[in-house]
N, C-alpha and C positions, 0 to 999 in steps of 0.2 A: 236882335231884341225879341224876347220870347213873346208869342201871342197870348191873348187872354184866355184862349181855350185850353192852353196847356196848364196842367194841374201841378203846380208846385205846392209845397206845404202851405205857404202863406196864402196863395190864391185860393187853394182848396178850402181853407177855413173861412176866408172872406165870403166866398160864394155860399158856403153853408149857412153863415150867419145872416147875410143880407138878402137871400133869395126867399121865395115863398115856402110854405110848409111842405107842400108835396115834393118840392125839390129837396128839402131837408130830409124827408123820409126816404126818398130814393138814395140820397147820399148815405144815410145811416145804414140802409140795407146793403148798399154797395160796400160800405166799410166792413160790415159784418162778414159779407162774403169774402172780402179780401183777408180778413183775420182768419177765417176758417181755412181758406186756401193756404195761408202762411203756416197754419198749424199742421195741415196735412203734409205740406212740403218739409217742414221741420221734422215731423215724425218719420217721413220717408228717408230724410237725410240721416237720422239716427239709426234707422234700420240698415241703411246702406253702409254706414261706417262700421257697424258691427260685423256685417258680412265681409267687408274688406279687411277688417282686423283679423277675422278668423282665417281668411285666405292668406293674409300676410304672415300670420303665425305659422301656418302650414308651410309656406315658402321658406320662412326662416329656419324651420326644423330641417327641411330638405337641404338648405344651405349649410347648416351646421354639420349634417351628415357628410355633405360633399367636402367641407373644409377638413373634417376629421380624416377622410380618405386621402385628401391632399397632404395632410400632415404625415400620415403613414408613408405615403409615396416619397415625401421630402426626406424622411428618415432613411428610407432605402437608398435614395439618391445620395444622401450624405455619407452613408456607409460605402457606397460605390466610389464616391469621390475620395474618401480616406484611403481606400485600397489603391486607387489610382495615384494619389499623392505619394504613397510609399513606393509604388512601382516607379514613378518618375524620379524620386530621390535615389533609389537604387540604380536606375538607369543613368542618372547623371554621375553617380559615383563611379560606375563602370566606365562611363565616357571619360571622366577625369583621369582614371588609371590608364586608359588607352592613350589619352593625350600625353600623359607623363611618359609613357613607354615609347611613344613615337616622337617625343620632343627632341631627343638627341639626334634622331635621323633628320628631323626637320631643320634643326640648327645646323647640322653638317651640310645639308643641301643649300641652306641659306648662305653659309660661308662660301661654299663653292660658287654659288651664283654671284655673291658679292665680289669674289676674286675675278671671275670672268667679266663682270660688269666693269670693275676697275681697269682691267686690261683693255677692254673695248673702249672705255672712256679715254685712256691714255692714247690709244691708237687714233681715235677721232680727234682728240685735242691737239696732238702733235703729229700730223700725218707725215711731214717731211722727216722728222726724227725716226719714225717707224720705217719709212722707206730707206733711210740711211743705214739703220741697223740691219735691215734685210740685205742691203747691198754689201755690208761689211761681212755678214755671215757667208754670203755667196763668194766673196773675194777670198775668204779663208779656205773655203772648200776648194775653190779653183787653185789656190796656192798649194794645197796638199796634193792635189792631182798633178800639178806641174812638177812638184818635187819627186813624185814617184814615176813620172814619165821621162822619156828621153827624146832627144832630137827635135823633130818638128812639133810633136805633140807637147813637148816641154815648153817651147816658145809660144805655142798657141795658147795653152792654158795660163802661162805666165802673163801674157798680154791681157787675157780676160781678167785675171786677178788684179792687175794694175788698173784696168778700166773700172772694175767694181770698187776698188779702193778710192779712185778719183771721184767716182760718182757719190760715194758715201761722204767723202770730205767736202764736196760741193753742196750736198743737200744739208749737211749738218757740220758747218765749219768749226763748231765749238767742241766736237768730239775729238779729244786729243788722242784717244786710242787708235783712231783711224789714221791720224798723222804719224803716230809712232809705228804702226804697222807698215805704212808706206815707206817710212825712212829705213826701217830694218830690212824691208824687201829690196830696196835699191842698194843698201849697203852690203848685205850678205849674199844676195842671190844675183842681182844685176851687176854687182861690183862697180857701182857708180857712187863713190863716197861723196863727191862734190855735190851731186844732186840730192843725196840723202840729207845733207846738212840743213837744207831749207825746211824739210819736213820735221826734222828734230827741233829746229827753232820754233816752228808753229806748235809742235806738241808741248814744248816747254812753256811757251807763252799761254796757251789755252789751259794747261793743267795748273799753272800758277793762278790764273784767274778763277779756276774752279776750286782752288785750295787743296789740291791733291799733291802733297809733297812727294809721295812715293813715285808717282808717274813722272813728276817733274825731275826727280833724281834719275829715273831711267832715261829720260830724254837727254839729260846732260851726259850721262854715262855713255850712251851710244854716239852722241856728238863727239865726245872725247875719243872714242875709238875711230870714228870717221876722220877726225883730224890726225890721229896717229897713223892711219893708212896713208894719208896724204903727206906724211912727214912733218906736219905742223905740231911739234911736240909742246911748244909753249901754250898754244891754244888747247891742245889735248889735256895738258896738266890743269889749266884753268877750268876746263869743263868738268873734269873728273873731281877736282877739288870742290867745286860747287855741288857735285853729286854727293860727295862725302859729307858735306855740311848739311845737306837735306836729309840724308839717310845714314847716320853715323854707325848704325848697327850692321850694315851690309859688308861682309867680308869680300865678295867679288869686286865691289866698287873700290874698297880700300886697296886691294891687290892691283887693280888697274891704275889707280892714282899713284901707287908706289912705282909702277913701271915708268910713268912719264916723269915722276920726280927724279928717278935715277937717270933717265935719258937727258934731263935738263940740268943735272948736277945739283939738285936740291937734296943732298944727303944728310944735312944737319937736322932737318925737320921730319925725318922719317921714323923716328923711334915710336911715336904714338901709333902710326899705321902698322908698323911691324908687330907691336904688342897686340894690336887688335887681331892680327892673323895668328899669332902664336900663343897668346895667353888662353889657357883652357878654362872651362867653367869652374873647375875645382879651385883655381887660383883667382877667381873673380872675373874671368873673361866671358866671351860669348860663343866660343866654339868648343867642340869636343876634342878629345885627344887625337882621334883619327883625322879629323879635319885639320887640326894644327900640324900634324905630321905631314899631311898631303901638301899644305901650303908651304911648309919648309922645304919639301922636296922640289916644288916648282920654283921657289926662290933660288935654290941651289943650281938648278939645271938650266934655267932661262938666262941667256947671255945678256938680256936687257938689264938685269939686276947686278951686273958685275961691279958697278960702282958702289953698290950698297953692301959689299962684303964686310967692311969694318963695322958698319952700323949693325949688320945682322949678328956678327959675333958679339958685339957689345950688348945688344938686347938679349941674346941667348944666354950669355954669362949671368946677366942680372936675373933672368927668369930661373936659371938653374939654382943660383944661390937662394932665391926666395923659396923655390920648391923644396930644396934640401932642408931649409930651416923648418918649413911647414911639416915635412915628412918626419923629421926628428921629433917634433912635438907630438904628432899624432901617434907615432910608433911608441913613444914613451907613455902616452895615455892608454894605448891598447895594452901594453904590458902591465901597467898599473891595474887596469880593469881585470886582467887575467889573474893577477895576484889577489885582488879583492874577491874574485869569484872563488878561488881556492880557499881563501880564509873564511869566506862565508860558508862554504861546504864543510870545512873543518869545524867551524863554530857550531853549525847545526848538528853535525855528527857527534861532537864531544858533549854537548849539553843534553842531547836527546837520546843518546845511545842507539840511534837508528841510522842505517846507512842511507844517505841521500845521494841519489844519482844526479850528476850534473846535466844529463840530457845530451841528445845528439847535437843540438845547436851549440851548446857550450864546448863540446869536444871539437866541433868544426871551427869555432872561434879560436880555440887553443892551437889547432893545427895551422890556422892562418898565421897566427903570431909566430909559430915555429918556422914557418916558411919565409918570413920577412927577411930581407937582406941584413947581414950583420953590419955592413958599412955602406954608406951612400956615396962615398967619395968617387968611386969608379963608375957610377951609373950616370946615364944620360938623362936629359930633361923628362922624356916621356916615361922612362923606367921609374924615375923618382915619383912621377905623378901616379903611376900604377901602384907603386908601393904605398903611397899615401891613401889611395882608394881602398886597398886591402886593409890597411890599418884602421881606417874609419869603419869598414864593414865589421872587423873583429871587435872594435869598441862597441858597436851597436849590439852585436850578438852576445858578447860577454855581459854587457850591462843588462840586457833583457833576461839572460839566464840567471844573473845574480839576483835580480828582483823576483825570479820565480823560485829561488832556493828556499826562502823562508816560508812562503805559502805551502810548498811541498812538505817541508819539515814540520810545519804546524799541523797539517792534515795527518801526517803520520803519527805525531805525538798525540793528537786527539783520538786516533784509532787505538793507539797503545793504551791510553787512559781508559777507554771503554772496555778493552779486553781485560786490562788489569782489574777494573772494578768488578767485572763478571767473575774473574778468578777469586777476588776477595770475598764476594758473596758465597761462592762455592766453598772456599776454605772455612769461612765462619760456620756454615752449616755443617760441614764435616767435623769441625772441632767440637761443635755443640753436641752432635750425635755421639761422638767418641766419649765425651764427658758423661753424657746421659747413660751410656752403656756401662761405664766404669763406676758410676754412682747411681745405682738403680733406685735405692730408697729415696735419696734426695731428689732425683728426677721425678719419681712418683709423687712426692710431696709437692713439687713445683707444678706439675701438671694438674693434679686434683685441686690444689688451692686456686690456681688460675681459672679453672673451669667453674669452681664454686663462686669465687668473688666476682669475676668478670664475665662469666658465661662463655669464654673463648679460651683457646690454647695459644700460648706464645709460639713464635716461629721456632724457637729452640727446644720446645717441649715435644717435638715430633720424634717418633721412633725411640721412645724411652721405655725403661723398666720392662724387661722381659719381652720387648718387642710387641707388646699388646697394642692393638689399634686404638686410635684416639677416642673413638666412640665408646669403647669399653671403659676407658678412664672417666669419661663424662658420666656414664651411667653409674659407675661405682661411687664417684664423688657425690653426685646428686642423690643417689640411693641412701648413702650413709647419712647425709644431712637430713633427708626426709624421714628416715627411720628414727633418728634421734629426736627430732621435733615431735613426731607422732607419739613416741614413747613418753616424752615429758608431758604432753597434753593428756594422754590417757591416764598416766599415773597421778597427775594433778586432779583430774576429775574423779578418780577412784580412791581418794584418801579415806573416806568414811565407810567404805565397804570392807567388811571383816573377812568374808570368805575368799578363798583363792588368793590369799596374800602372797603366797610363794610365787605365783605367776607375776604379780605386780612387782615384787622385788626383783625378779629376773628381768622384767621389762625395763625397770629403772636402771639396772646395771648395764644392760645393752645400750640404752639411750644415753646414759652418762658417758659410756665408753666411746660411743660414736661422736658425741659432741666434743669430748676431750681430744679424740683423734683429729677431728677437723680443725679444732683450734690450734693444735700442735702443727698441723700442716700449714695453716695460714700464717702462723707466727714464724715458722722456720723458713718458709719459702723465699722471702726477700734475701735472707742471708745466703742461702744456697744459690739463688740466682746470681747474686753479686759474685760469688766464687766462680760460678760457671762463666760469667762475662769476663772475669780476669783471666781465666784459662784460655778462653777464645781469643781475647785481645793479645795475649802473649803469643799464641800460635800464628796469628795473622799480622803481627807487628811489622815484619819485613815487607809484606805486600802493601800495608798502609803507608810505610815510609816511601816506597816506590811511587805510589799514587801522589803523595805530597810533592815528591821531587818532580814528577811529570807535570803537575799543575804549575810549579814554579817555572819549569822550562817553557810551558805554554805561554805564561805571562811574559817571559823574556822574549820569546819569538814574536808575540803580538806587539810588544813595545818596539822591537827592532824593525818589524815590518811597517809599523806606523811611521817611524822616523824615515825610512826609505821612501815611503809614498809621499811624505810631506815635502821633502827637499831632495835635490839631486846630490849624489855623493861627490865631493870634491876630488880632483885628481891629485896624484902623488901623496895620498894620505898614508899614515903609518900602518893601517890595517885595523882589523877588528880584534879586540881583546877577548881572549878565550876565558870564559867563566867556568870554573871547575865546580 
């Protein structure tokens, strides 16, 4: 609570009103002093504000100058940044080109790294399989060394090879190649057929589980041979028959199956296997002529196939008859192609009057046909097959040559047309010059009228009338025309002049004569030109007829070529009709 001695506004005025007069006077004086002090303070404040304002304005001016300098510096910085941005852009462009250039190398290295990584992953994923593969490689190396060694070294390395094979089969019992290698080693090198059968059985079982029919067929094939060594021909036939079923395209397997079929007396069911060995590829088989001949020689020489002699003769007779029929057809087609080639050559020569060379290929094809046997009755199976192959080769050569005859003839006809056209132009020019020299006045009229009317000379107006150059004719024609027109103009303007009339009369006469001469030239020029054209056409009529005939020949060859390209030519056709 404020004390009474404190002067608030209300207390101050209460004291002034209710106190004695001297107190009031002091209060009034005090009030005046306060007002005066307040005025001084206010005046000082106004003066201080003015000084501060001036100082502030000065500071603001300096600040503006500083900001202007900063703006200039910012513009310089902006320019530097723009150049830096361009440099950075160019740098990144160069970096992109470098990256593109190196990307192929990077991708190649990544692929190599990926391959190595996959190999390492496979090794780490299947360690036993990796060890088995390494043992199998070592076993095959040891086996090669054993085969090249003798005596004690042979046995030592053979034992190592068998140990490695056993280790590989134990570490990876599902690897049928290891079982098959073990079986063939015991069968062919160790000569223990009975022991090899167990490995062949495991190889057949594991390859069947893996779905590898080729290795399964090999396992049965070697199992059949092992049974054959043991004299178990029934089991051998069963195993080799299963191998044939799994791999019907293999000729060695079919040969081995035929052996045990003959040894077991199954001669009735051997025709298919015999055809597999003897039917060549040209007749729809799977073997070449050399392989077929070799299999036939082995069948004839091996005593195990003695029981198959009747079946072999029967199959061979059937193949010979089939091959002979095929050979006769192909030889007939080859001869037809040769005839068609000769007719095409004759056709092209007759209609085009140009010699068309059949070419080296066509002559070779004709020689092949001439060397073909006249009769196939005395030839054997493989000789007939060889004749068929030569006939097919001759067909292909003659057909290709026949298709090349018409393009060759067409090109020669086009060249002949071009040469004849050039000859025609030369003959027309020579005939026109000859007519011009024998009809000088008419040629002079044609040349001058053409120069006057058209401003040019016709092609046939060259070397005309006394052999004067064309420029002289142009000057004469234009000079006569100009002189005539000038004379008429001057005489027309001088009609009322009485003196020197004789000069005007002479000028009129010259002018009229010039105009009349020019009119005569222009009027008679078409007639004389037409006569000259008739003379020229009469002289070159033979060449024109040759060009027309060559154009007709060209259209015929183009039509014939289009038909040959659209559809193959049938065999045994009657030939090409010669168009005269």
